[in-house]
A tleap script that builds the chain and sets N, CA, C and O, in Angstrom:
source leaprc.protein.ff14SB
mol = sequence {
  NLEU LEU HIE ILE ALA TYR SER ILE GLN GLU
  THR GLY PRO PRO TRP ALA THR TRP GLN PHE
  PRO ILE GLU ARG LEU PHE GLY MET LEU ILE
  PRO LEU VAL HIE SER ARG GLN HIE PRO TYR
  THR ASN LEU ILE ASN GLN ILE THR MET TRP
  LEU GLN PHE ALA HIE LEU CGLN
}
set mol.1.N position { 16.649 36.759 3.099 }
set mol.1.CA position { 16.087 36.766 4.482 }
set mol.1.C position { 14.754 37.815 4.407 }
set mol.1.O position { 13.857 37.828 5.251 }
set mol.2.N position { 14.813 38.593 3.346 }
set mol.2.CA position { 13.817 39.572 3.333 }
set mol.2.C position { 12.629 39.095 2.674 }
set mol.2.O position { 11.590 39.754 2.634 }
set mol.3.N position { 12.804 37.682 2.031 }
set mol.3.CA position { 11.470 37.234 1.482 }
set mol.3.C position { 10.755 36.419 2.529 }
set mol.3.O position { 9.608 36.120 2.197 }
set mol.4.N position { 11.123 36.011 3.641 }
set mol.4.CA position { 10.666 35.102 4.749 }
set mol.4.C position { 9.355 35.710 5.145 }
set mol.4.O position { 8.318 35.064 5.292 }
set mol.5.N position { 9.503 37.209 5.332 }
set mol.5.CA position { 8.151 37.952 6.108 }
set mol.5.C position { 7.065 38.004 4.945 }
set mol.5.O position { 5.864 38.147 5.173 }
set mol.6.N position { 7.619 37.873 3.661 }
set mol.6.CA position { 6.541 38.177 2.623 }
set mol.6.C position { 5.904 36.590 2.598 }
set mol.6.O position { 4.698 36.342 2.589 }
set mol.7.N position { 6.675 35.877 2.591 }
set mol.7.CA position { 6.305 34.360 2.468 }
set mol.7.C position { 5.450 33.796 3.442 }
set mol.7.O position { 4.653 32.884 3.225 }
set mol.8.N position { 5.664 34.439 4.662 }
set mol.8.CA position { 4.715 34.211 5.689 }
set mol.8.C position { 3.262 34.747 5.600 }
set mol.8.O position { 2.179 34.198 5.804 }
set mol.9.N position { 3.607 36.012 5.224 }
set mol.9.CA position { 2.229 36.840 4.850 }
set mol.9.C position { 1.387 36.217 3.930 }
set mol.9.O position { 0.162 36.159 4.037 }
set mol.10.N position { 2.152 35.687 2.900 }
set mol.10.CA position { 1.442 34.931 1.748 }
set mol.10.C position { 0.740 33.719 1.953 }
set mol.10.O position { -0.382 33.481 1.507 }
set mol.11.N position { 1.607 32.774 2.811 }
set mol.11.CA position { 1.152 31.490 2.890 }
set mol.11.C position { 0.601 31.104 4.296 }
set mol.11.O position { -0.017 30.051 4.456 }
set mol.12.N position { 0.844 31.994 5.326 }
set mol.12.CA position { 0.299 31.585 6.559 }
set mol.12.C position { 1.406 31.314 7.484 }
set mol.12.O position { 2.553 31.542 7.099 }
set mol.13.N position { 1.158 30.787 8.827 }
set mol.13.CA position { 2.032 30.394 9.449 }
set mol.13.C position { 3.095 29.135 8.983 }
set mol.13.O position { 2.743 28.282 8.169 }
set mol.14.N position { 4.157 29.145 9.484 }
set mol.14.CA position { 5.160 28.411 8.938 }
set mol.14.C position { 5.047 26.863 9.290 }
set mol.14.O position { 5.545 25.952 8.629 }
set mol.15.N position { 4.277 26.734 10.487 }
set mol.15.CA position { 3.854 25.426 10.997 }
set mol.15.C position { 2.915 24.786 9.936 }
set mol.15.O position { 2.998 23.570 9.762 }
set mol.16.N position { 1.960 25.577 9.160 }
set mol.16.CA position { 1.184 25.101 8.201 }
set mol.16.C position { 1.825 24.649 6.870 }
set mol.16.O position { 1.333 23.854 6.069 }
set mol.17.N position { 2.893 25.229 6.783 }
set mol.17.CA position { 3.399 25.036 5.400 }
set mol.17.C position { 4.825 24.470 5.242 }
set mol.17.O position { 5.497 24.678 4.231 }
set mol.18.N position { 5.236 23.768 6.257 }
set mol.18.CA position { 6.609 23.051 6.542 }
set mol.18.C position { 6.514 21.845 5.578 }
set mol.18.O position { 5.477 21.196 5.445 }
set mol.19.N position { 7.628 21.596 4.935 }
set mol.19.CA position { 8.057 20.491 4.018 }
set mol.19.C position { 8.401 19.214 4.824 }
set mol.19.O position { 8.653 18.152 4.255 }
set mol.20.N position { 8.402 19.351 6.118 }
set mol.20.CA position { 8.952 17.977 6.994 }
set mol.20.C position { 7.866 17.076 7.130 }
set mol.20.O position { 8.126 15.896 7.367 }
set mol.21.N position { 6.642 17.462 7.012 }
set mol.21.CA position { 5.729 16.369 7.153 }
set mol.21.C position { 5.433 15.511 5.692 }
set mol.21.O position { 5.127 14.321 5.618 }
set mol.22.N position { 5.606 16.421 4.618 }
set mol.22.CA position { 5.471 15.599 3.135 }
set mol.22.C position { 6.761 14.978 3.266 }
set mol.22.O position { 6.669 13.760 3.110 }
set mol.23.N position { 8.111 15.439 3.533 }
set mol.23.CA position { 9.096 14.614 3.189 }
set mol.23.C position { 9.108 13.281 4.441 }
set mol.23.O position { 9.925 12.366 4.342 }
set mol.24.N position { 8.357 13.324 5.291 }
set mol.24.CA position { 8.126 12.234 6.102 }
set mol.24.C position { 7.515 11.130 5.504 }
set mol.24.O position { 7.889 9.958 5.464 }
set mol.25.N position { 6.222 11.836 4.907 }
set mol.25.CA position { 5.314 10.808 4.076 }
set mol.25.C position { 6.153 10.137 2.913 }
set mol.25.O position { 6.096 8.924 2.712 }
set mol.26.N position { 6.874 10.925 2.218 }
set mol.26.CA position { 7.715 10.469 0.978 }
set mol.26.C position { 8.531 9.397 1.683 }
set mol.26.O position { 8.312 8.261 1.264 }
set mol.27.N position { 9.257 9.488 2.480 }
set mol.27.CA position { 10.039 8.364 3.438 }
set mol.27.C position { 9.397 7.240 3.643 }
set mol.27.O position { 10.132 6.255 3.581 }
set mol.28.N position { 7.963 6.966 3.932 }
set mol.28.CA position { 7.389 6.066 4.187 }
set mol.28.C position { 6.901 5.172 2.860 }
set mol.28.O position { 6.732 3.954 2.810 }
set mol.29.N position { 6.721 6.203 1.762 }
set mol.29.CA position { 6.130 5.771 0.586 }
set mol.29.C position { 7.352 5.221 -0.575 }
set mol.29.O position { 7.086 4.297 -1.344 }
set mol.30.N position { 8.375 5.745 -0.583 }
set mol.30.CA position { 9.479 5.536 -1.474 }
set mol.30.C position { 9.822 3.907 -1.244 }
set mol.30.O position { 9.855 3.251 -2.285 }
set mol.31.N position { 10.052 3.262 -0.124 }
set mol.31.CA position { 10.119 1.820 -0.087 }
set mol.31.C position { 9.277 0.908 -0.702 }
set mol.31.O position { 9.599 -0.253 -0.950 }
set mol.32.N position { 8.058 1.479 -0.988 }
set mol.32.CA position { 6.802 0.801 -1.488 }
set mol.32.C position { 6.786 0.647 -2.913 }
set mol.32.O position { 5.919 0.027 -3.529 }
set mol.33.N position { 7.836 1.270 -3.450 }
set mol.33.CA position { 7.833 1.393 -5.012 }
set mol.33.C position { 8.721 0.464 -5.230 }
set mol.33.O position { 9.788 0.524 -4.619 }
set mol.34.N position { 8.458 -0.636 -6.187 }
set mol.34.CA position { 9.315 -1.489 -6.847 }
set mol.34.C position { 9.599 -1.750 -8.253 }
set mol.34.O position { 10.334 -2.623 -8.716 }
set mol.35.N position { 8.853 -0.794 -8.916 }
set mol.35.CA position { 8.686 -0.853 -10.318 }
set mol.35.C position { 9.193 0.498 -10.831 }
set mol.35.O position { 8.794 1.526 -10.284 }
set mol.36.N position { 9.960 0.541 -11.745 }
set mol.36.CA position { 10.584 1.694 -12.121 }
set mol.36.C position { 9.929 2.034 -13.687 }
set mol.36.O position { 10.167 3.087 -14.277 }
set mol.37.N position { 9.047 0.918 -14.247 }
set mol.37.CA position { 8.295 1.462 -15.413 }
set mol.37.C position { 6.953 1.808 -15.029 }
set mol.37.O position { 6.271 2.231 -15.963 }
set mol.38.N position { 6.440 1.748 -14.008 }
set mol.38.CA position { 5.028 1.891 -13.575 }
set mol.38.C position { 5.046 2.258 -12.065 }
set mol.38.O position { 4.227 1.629 -11.395 }
set mol.39.N position { 5.740 3.059 -11.468 }
set mol.39.CA position { 5.847 3.556 -9.941 }
set mol.39.C position { 4.537 3.843 -9.450 }
set mol.39.O position { 4.104 3.327 -8.420 }
set mol.40.N position { 3.884 4.658 -10.161 }
set mol.40.CA position { 2.451 4.994 -9.492 }
set mol.40.C position { 1.499 3.883 -9.508 }
set mol.40.O position { 0.753 3.747 -8.538 }
set mol.41.N position { 1.431 3.016 -10.563 }
set mol.41.CA position { 0.510 1.898 -10.397 }
set mol.41.C position { 1.147 0.963 -9.164 }
set mol.41.O position { 0.476 0.486 -8.249 }
set mol.42.N position { 2.307 0.836 -9.307 }
set mol.42.CA position { 2.742 -0.002 -8.057 }
set mol.42.C position { 2.560 0.597 -6.799 }
set mol.42.O position { 2.102 -0.127 -5.915 }
set mol.43.N position { 2.871 1.988 -6.481 }
set mol.43.CA position { 2.653 2.611 -5.264 }
set mol.43.C position { 0.985 2.393 -4.745 }
set mol.43.O position { 0.705 2.076 -3.589 }
set mol.44.N position { 0.025 2.610 -5.752 }
set mol.44.CA position { -1.382 2.423 -5.635 }
set mol.44.C position { -1.697 1.080 -5.183 }
set mol.44.O position { -2.423 0.894 -4.207 }
set mol.45.N position { -1.114 0.018 -5.940 }
set mol.45.CA position { -1.339 -1.257 -5.634 }
set mol.45.C position { -1.076 -1.695 -4.068 }
set mol.45.O position { -1.843 -2.328 -3.342 }
set mol.46.N position { 0.175 -1.196 -3.770 }
set mol.46.CA position { 0.808 -1.362 -2.277 }
set mol.46.C position { 0.302 -0.773 -1.348 }
set mol.46.O position { 0.329 -1.297 -0.234 }
set mol.47.N position { -0.319 0.517 -1.551 }
set mol.47.CA position { -1.057 1.334 -0.600 }
set mol.47.C position { -2.340 0.321 -0.333 }
set mol.47.O position { -2.685 -0.085 0.777 }
set mol.48.N position { -2.969 0.005 -1.596 }
set mol.48.CA position { -4.308 -0.682 -1.415 }
set mol.48.C position { -4.281 -2.007 -0.605 }
set mol.48.O position { -5.169 -2.298 0.197 }
set mol.49.N position { -3.078 -2.880 -0.898 }
set mol.49.CA position { -2.845 -4.059 -0.186 }
set mol.49.C position { -2.628 -3.682 1.307 }
set mol.49.O position { -3.240 -4.413 2.086 }
set mol.50.N position { -2.012 -2.864 1.770 }
set mol.50.CA position { -1.731 -2.283 2.823 }
set mol.50.C position { -3.207 -2.013 3.646 }
set mol.50.O position { -3.473 -2.578 4.706 }
set mol.51.N position { -3.962 -1.208 3.076 }
set mol.51.CA position { -5.297 -1.013 3.683 }
set mol.51.C position { -6.013 -2.036 3.824 }
set mol.51.O position { -6.581 -2.196 4.905 }
set mol.52.N position { -6.156 -2.888 2.887 }
set mol.52.CA position { -7.049 -4.116 2.966 }
set mol.52.C position { -6.376 -4.987 4.220 }
set mol.52.O position { -7.156 -5.555 4.984 }
set mol.53.N position { -5.086 -5.090 4.421 }
set mol.53.CA position { -4.764 -5.819 5.288 }
set mol.53.C position { -4.898 -5.219 6.704 }
set mol.53.O position { -5.113 -5.981 7.647 }
set mol.54.N position { -4.787 -3.966 6.888 }
set mol.54.CA position { -5.238 -3.179 8.150 }
set mol.54.C position { -6.870 -3.373 8.160 }
set mol.54.O position { -7.354 -3.501 9.284 }
set mol.55.N position { -7.581 -3.402 7.291 }
set mol.55.CA position { -8.836 -3.448 7.511 }
set mol.55.C position { -9.413 -4.760 7.960 }
set mol.55.O position { -10.491 -4.823 8.551 }
set mol.56.N position { -8.567 -5.961 7.624 }
set mol.56.CA position { -8.804 -7.382 8.214 }
set mol.56.C position { -8.309 -7.446 9.470 }
set mol.56.O position { -8.538 -8.501 10.062 }
set mol.57.N position { -7.532 -6.393 10.198 }
set mol.57.CA position { -7.265 -6.785 11.456 }
set mol.57.C position { -8.233 -6.374 12.352 }
set mol.57.O position { -8.129 -6.657 13.546 }
savepdb mol mol.pdb
quit
């Protein structure tokens, strides 16, 4: 527990460094990956298609 005060002093307020927003984002991105060999390429393609579709609406 002693490291918490030091961590807050070094990184700023806890609301700015919480992992929950990042974990929520990962929860949205993980289902988009369908390739085990090229997951990053697959993710980029899925996001690009999603953005293009959103742009058409």
